[in-house]
C-alpha positions as CSV (number, residue, x, y, z in Angstrom):
1,M,12.0,55.8,168.5
2,E,14.3,54.5,165.1
3,E,18.1,54.1,165.4
4,P,19.6,55.8,163.2
5,D,21.7,54.4,160.3
6,P,25.5,54.1,161.5
7,L,26.6,54.1,158.1
8,E,24.7,57.4,156.7
9,P,27.5,60.3,156.6
10,D,26.2,61.9,159.6
11,F,27.0,58.6,161.9
12,C,30.4,57.9,160.0
13,Y,32.1,59.2,163.6
14,L,30.4,55.4,164.9
15,L,32.3,53.2,162.8
16,D,35.6,54.9,163.4
17,W,35.1,55.3,167.8
18,F,33.8,52.1,166.7
19,W,36.9,50.6,165.8
20,G,38.9,52.6,168.1
21,M,37.4,51.0,170.6
22,R,37.7,48.0,169.8
23,A,41.2,47.8,168.9
24,G,41.8,48.0,172.5
25,L,40.2,44.5,173.8
26,S,42.2,41.1,173.1
27,A,40.9,38.6,172.0
28,G,39.8,35.2,174.7
29,F,40.1,31.3,174.0
30,N,36.5,31.6,172.8
31,G,37.0,34.5,170.3
32,A,36.1,38.3,170.3
33,E,35.6,39.7,173.9
34,P,32.3,42.1,174.0
35,L,32.6,45.7,174.8
36,S,32.2,46.4,177.8
37,M,30.8,49.1,179.1
38,T,33.9,49.9,181.3
39,E,35.9,49.6,178.3
40,M,33.4,52.5,176.9
41,A,34.1,54.5,179.7
42,H,37.5,54.0,179.6
43,W,37.6,54.9,175.7
44,M,35.7,58.3,176.6
45,S,39.0,59.1,179.1
46,L,41.5,58.3,177.0
47,T,39.9,60.5,173.7
48,G,37.7,63.5,174.8
49,D,35.3,62.2,172.9
50,I,31.5,62.0,174.9
51,L,29.2,59.1,174.1
52,R,25.3,60.1,174.5
53,R,22.8,57.5,174.8
54,E,22.1,56.8,171.3
55,E,25.6,55.9,170.6
56,I,26.4,54.0,173.2
57,R,22.9,51.9,172.1
58,I,24.0,51.6,168.4
59,I,27.7,50.9,168.8
60,R,26.9,47.8,171.4
61,S,24.0,47.1,168.2
62,M,27.2,47.3,166.3
63,D,29.6,45.0,168.5
64,D,26.6,42.3,169.1
65,A,26.6,42.6,164.9
66,Y,30.4,42.0,164.7
67,L,29.7,39.2,167.9
68,A,27.7,37.5,165.6
69,A,30.3,37.4,162.2
70,V,33.0,36.4,164.5
71,A,31.4,33.6,165.7
72,R,30.6,32.3,162.7
73,E,33.9,32.7,160.9
74,R,34.8,30.6,163.7
75,A,31.9,28.2,163.0
76,E,32.5,28.1,159.4
77,A,36.4,27.6,159.8
78,A,35.6,24.5,162.6
79,E,33.7,22.9,159.5
80,R,36.6,23.5,157.0
81,S,39.6,21.9,159.3
82,P,40.2,18.8,158.5
83,K,39.2,17.1,162.4
84,R,41.7,15.6,164.6
85,K,41.6,12.0,165.3
């Protein structure tokens, strides 16, 4: 089964939900932390919105892409910064 594209107009709400969930997370020493199932459950409890299985898969995929982008940016920033002696 092909997953829906979250950028399609019918699925734009997933971007809002994703960023709403990410807003509650803090960054650790190694950068952004992944969204956990517990965080998603707490978000559902607080908002009253219910995530379906396919929405959870999409949001987890979005989170994987976000974490990969953050890791790339951190690596690029480290390369640009002057080396300590």
